[in-house]
N, C-alpha and C positions, 0 to 999 in steps of 0.2 A: 422419530429419528430425524426427520427433516428439520425440526425446530433446533435440535442439537447441532446439526450441520450449519445452519444459518447463524447460530450463535457463535460457532467457531470461526466463521468467516467475517463476523461483524467487527470492523476496525474499532469502533467506539468501545465495545465490550472488552476487546483485547487491551486497548490503551488504558482503560480504567483498571483492569486487573494488574497491569504493569505498574500503574501508580500505587496500587495497594501493596504490591511487593516492595516497592521503594520505601513507602511509608513504614512498613513493618521492619525493614532492614534499618532504616534511620532511627527507629524508636529505641533501639538498643535493648529491647526486651526479649529478643529471641535467643535461644541457646545456639551454640555453634552449629549443631546439626540442623536446627531449624533455619538458621541463617543461610547455610549452604544450600539447603533445599529451596528456600525462597529465591536465592540468587540464581540457581539453576532454572527455576521456573521463569524468572524474569528474563533470562537469556532466551529461552524458548519463545516468550511473548514478544520480545524485540524482533526476533526472526519472523514471527507471524505478521507483525505489524509492517515490517519492511516489505514482506511479500505482498501484502494487501496494497500498500502504497505503490509498489512497483507495478502491480497489475492495473491500478487506477491510472498511473502515469502513462502507461502504454496505451490506454484508451483515449487519452486527451490529446487532441491535435490542435495546432495553431492554424487558423485560417489565414492563408497568404493572399489570395486574390480570387475574384470571381471573373472568369474570362467572358468575352463577348458572347460565346455560345451557351453561357450558363453553367459551364463546368467550374466546379469549385476546386481550387488548388490548395492543398493542405500540406503541412509537414509536422512531424512529431514535435510536441512541446517539450523542451528540455528544461528540467527543474534541477535545483541544487540538492537533490536527494540521491543518496547512494542506492543504486539498484543493481541486482545481479546482471551480468552481461547478457544472459539468456532472455531477460525481460526487456532489454532496451530495444526500441524500434530500430529496424535494420535499414530501411530505405524510405525515401520520400514516396508519397502515394498521391495519385490524382483521384479526387472524388468528384462524382457528378451530383447535381442537386437531387437526383433520385435517391441517393444514399441517405438523405436527410428527411425525406418525405415518404 
C-alpha cells in the first residue's frame, strides 16, 4: 500500500497520466462517454498536480541574507503558479544555520 500512496503523490506520474488523457482526447478516437470520463480524470489530475506543486512551492524559500551572528534570513519564494490560499506561505521566517545542518 505504501507504494500506491507514493505513486499517487508522485508529480511526474500524475503529469504523465495527464498527458495521456490529453493525447487520448486529442486523438478523436474516444466515444462521447469515454471522452467525458477522460476529461473528468484529467481535471482530477490537474488538481493533484497543482496541490503537489503548491506543497513544493511552500517548502522553497529564498535566501535573503546571512547576518553577522550566522542567522540566515529567508522569505518564501513567490512563483507565478496558482496555488490555493491555504498553501501560500503566511509570514516571513527567520532561520538559523542550525535549520540547515
